[in-house]
C-alpha positions as CSV (number, residue, x, y, z in Angstrom):
1,M,-41.6,23.2,77.4
2,M,-42.1,19.6,76.6
3,M,-44.4,20.6,73.7
4,M,-41.8,22.9,72.3
5,M,-39.2,20.2,72.3
6,V,-41.6,17.8,70.5
7,V,-42.3,20.5,67.9
8,V,-38.6,21.2,67.4
9,V,-37.8,17.5,67.1
10,V,-40.7,17.0,64.6
11,L,-39.5,20.0,62.6
12,V,-35.9,18.8,62.5
13,V,-37.0,15.3,61.5
14,V,-39.2,16.8,58.7
15,V,-36.4,19.1,57.5
16,V,-33.9,16.1,57.5
17,L,-36.5,14.0,55.6
18,V,-37.1,16.7,53.0
19,V,-33.4,17.2,52.6
20,V,-32.8,13.5,52.2
21,V,-35.7,13.2,49.7
22,V,-34.4,16.2,47.7
23,L,-30.9,14.7,47.7
24,V,-32.2,11.4,46.5
25,V,-34.3,13.0,43.8
26,V,-31.2,15.1,42.7
27,L,-29.1,11.9,42.7
28,V,-31.6,10.0,40.6
29,L,-31.8,12.9,38.2
30,V,-28.0,13.1,37.9
31,V,-27.9,9.3,37.3
32,V,-30.6,9.6,34.7
33,V,-28.9,12.5,32.9
34,V,-25.6,10.6,33.0
35,L,-27.2,7.5,31.6
36,V,-29.0,9.5,28.9
37,L,-25.7,11.2,28.0
38,V,-23.9,7.8,27.8
39,V,-26.7,6.4,25.6
40,V,-26.5,9.5,23.3
41,V,-22.7,9.2,23.1
42,V,-22.9,5.4,22.3
43,V,-25.6,6.0,19.7
44,V,-23.6,8.9,18.1
45,V,-20.5,6.7,18.1
46,L,-22.4,3.8,16.6
47,V,-23.9,6.0,13.9
48,M,-20.5,7.4,13.1
49,M,-19.1,3.9,12.9
50,M,-22.0,2.9,10.6
51,V,-21.4,6.0,8.4
52,L,-17.7,5.2,8.3
53,M,-18.5,1.6,7.4
54,M,-20.9,2.7,4.7
55,M,-18.3,5.2,3.4
56,M,-15.7,2.4,3.5
57,V,-18.1,0.0,1.7
58,L,-18.8,2.8,-0.8
59,M,-15.0,3.4,-1.3
60,M,-14.5,-0.4,-1.6
61,V,-17.2,-0.6,-4.3
62,V,-15.7,2.4,-6.1
63,L,-12.2,0.7,-5.8
64,V,-13.6,-2.6,-7.1
65,V,-15.3,-0.9,-10.0
66,V,-12.1,1.0,-10.9
67,L,-10.1,-2.2,-10.7
68,V,-12.6,-4.0,-12.9
69,V,-12.5,-1.2,-15.5
70,V,-8.7,-1.2,-15.4
71,V,-8.5,-5.0,-15.8
72,V,-11.1,-4.9,-18.7
73,L,-9.1,-2.1,-20.4
74,V,-5.8,-4.0,-20.0
75,V,-7.4,-7.2,-21.4
76,V,-8.9,-5.2,-24.3
77,V,-5.5,-3.6,-25.0
78,V,-3.7,-7.0,-24.8
79,V,-6.3,-8.6,-27.1
80,L,-5.9,-5.7,-29.6
81,V,-2.1,-6.0,-29.5
82,L,-2.3,-9.7,-30.0
83,V,-4.7,-9.2,-33.0
84,L,-2.3,-6.6,-34.4
85,V,0.6,-9.0,-34.0
86,L,-1.4,-11.7,-35.7
87,V,-2.4,-9.4,-38.6
88,V,1.3,-8.4,-39.0
89,V,2.4,-12.0,-38.9
90,V,-0.3,-13.0,-41.5
91,V,0.7,-10.0,-43.7
92,V,4.4,-10.9,-43.5
93,V,3.7,-14.6,-44.3
94,L,1.5,-13.5,-47.3
95,V,4.3,-11.2,-48.5
96,V,6.9,-14.0,-48.1
97,V,4.6,-16.4,-50.0
98,V,3.9,-13.9,-52.8
99,V,7.6,-13.1,-53.1
100,F,8.4,-16.8,-53.1
101,V,5.8,-17.5,-55.8
102,V,7.0,-14.6,-57.9
103,V,10.6,-15.7,-57.6
104,V,9.7,-19.3,-58.5
105,V,7.6,-18.2,-61.5
106,F,10.5,-15.9,-62.6
107,V,13.0,-18.7,-62.3
108,V,10.7,-21.1,-64.2
109,V,10.1,-18.5,-66.9
110,V,13.8,-17.8,-67.2
111,V,14.7,-21.5,-67.3
112,L,12.0,-22.1,-70.0
113,V,13.2,-19.1,-72.0
114,V,16.8,-20.2,-71.8
115,V,16.0,-23.8,-72.6
């Protein structure tokens, strides 16, 4: 009878130990899986942030290039308009000078002919 009790107690202790070891192993596995999932999520979020930052940098570069092109075009157009205005002013001044010279020559000729 005593031997049976010792065997039962040993069996119960072994079963409890096995259950505790299995529970600890399952708990450790769950913690490892959760940690791996957290690391994967963090890495995915970081990669997405990097991709978004790269896209934003790319968009900023494209925006800067477009702005530079627009500014260069505006400067070229302004310079062309200024050159055109300068040419028109020079032509008008030349026409005025030529007309003045023609009028003066005409007046001088008329005065000489009359006198």
